[in-house]
N, C-alpha and C positions, 0 to 999 in steps of 0.2 A: 612256735619255739617260744611259748610265755616262760619257760623255765630261765631264759635268758634276760628276761624283765627283774631289774632290781633297782633298788631305792637310791635315792641320790647320795646318801649316807654310805650304803655299798660301793657305789661308784667312787665316792672320794676315799673310801680306804683302801680301794684296788689301785688307787692312782698312788697313794701313798705308800703301798706297800712295794708297788712295780718300781717307783723310783727308788725307794730306800734299797731295795733288794739288789737292782742293777747297779746302783752306786756302790753298795759294798762288794759284790762280787768284782767290779772293774778295779777299785781302788786295791783289794787284796790282792788281786791278780798281779796287777801292776808292782805292787810293793815288793811281794813273794818273789816275782821273777827278776826286778831287778837286783834284788838282795843277793841273786845266786851269780851275778855278774861279776866277772874281775875287772870293775873299773873303780879307779881312785875316786872318782867325781859322783858316784852313785847317789850319795845322800845329798850333796846339789843339787843332783837331778830330781829328786823326790821332792824337796824343799821348793825348787823352782816349780815342779808341778803342782805343789799343794797352794802356792800363793796364786797360780793361774786359776785352778779350780776353784777356790775361794772367790777370786774375782769374777768368773764367769757365772758360779751361781748369783751372787749379788747383783750382778748388773744384766743378765740375760736370762738365765733358768726362773729366778723369781718372779719376773715378769710372766714368763710363759707359764708356769706354775698357776699364777693368777688368774690368767687367761682361761687357762684349762676349769679351774674352780667357777668361775663365772659362767661357762659353757653349762658345766654340769649343773649349777643351780637353776639354770634357764629351761633345762629339759623337761618333759614332762616326767612324773613319778608315779610310777616306775618307767624306767628306759631301759633300751637294750644295753646290757652289759658292755660291750666293747665299744658303745658310742660314746663312751667318757672322753675318748680322742676322737678327733675327725678323722678321715680317712686319708688325708695327705699327710697328717702325724704318724699312721700308721705304716705310709710309705716309706717316709722318713727313718722311721725305727726301721724298718727291713734294711733299709740303703746303709744305715750307719752301723749295722751287724756284719753287712757286706764288706765294708770301708774296714772295718776292725781284722776281718779276716785276710782282707789284701793287705792291711798294715802288718799283722803278726807275719805275712809269707813275703814280706818286702824285703829287700836287702838293706835298707835304712838301719841305723846305728840302734841296737837292740835297746841302750838306756835311753834313747829318744822315743822308741817305740812303747815301752814300758811307763814311760812316763807320761805319753799320751794317757795311756788307760790311767793311770794313778790321778792327772787332772780331770779326765771325764767324771770318773767314780766319785771324787771328792765334790765335783761342783753336783751331780745328780743328788748325794747323800745330804750336802748341807742344802740343798734348796726342797728338798722332800718333807722338810719342817713347815713350808706352807702349805702342803697337803694335810698335813697332821694336825696343823690348826684349822683346816676346813673342815676337817672330818670331824675333830672335836667340836666345833662351833654348829654342825647341823644336828637336829633332834631326829 
């Protein structure tokens, strides 16, 4: 399976694209769905979600992104494409997808549900800039 061996630069690009794309997807899904609700406080929900997302990006996900970049840079070049994240991170991603599905099907307030999507999407997208900088800095 040598076709799955890619350079460090491509692994960084993959991480940047993944975090950016998932962030944009979750953010837009949350904003679009919350905008369709009949909730007089929907703009407040979005504002709070954005603030929480930026906070999470700055104090949690940026550190995670830096650790992932360090992991990629320490690996052999080329390395297995999916190895840019450790197995436990892939399991965590699968769990988070499952939790997102459960959240959407839960009886919780819809404004709260979609605000979680906005917050997580904003956090992922905001912190993806760390990966883009890492990608740009590797030759």
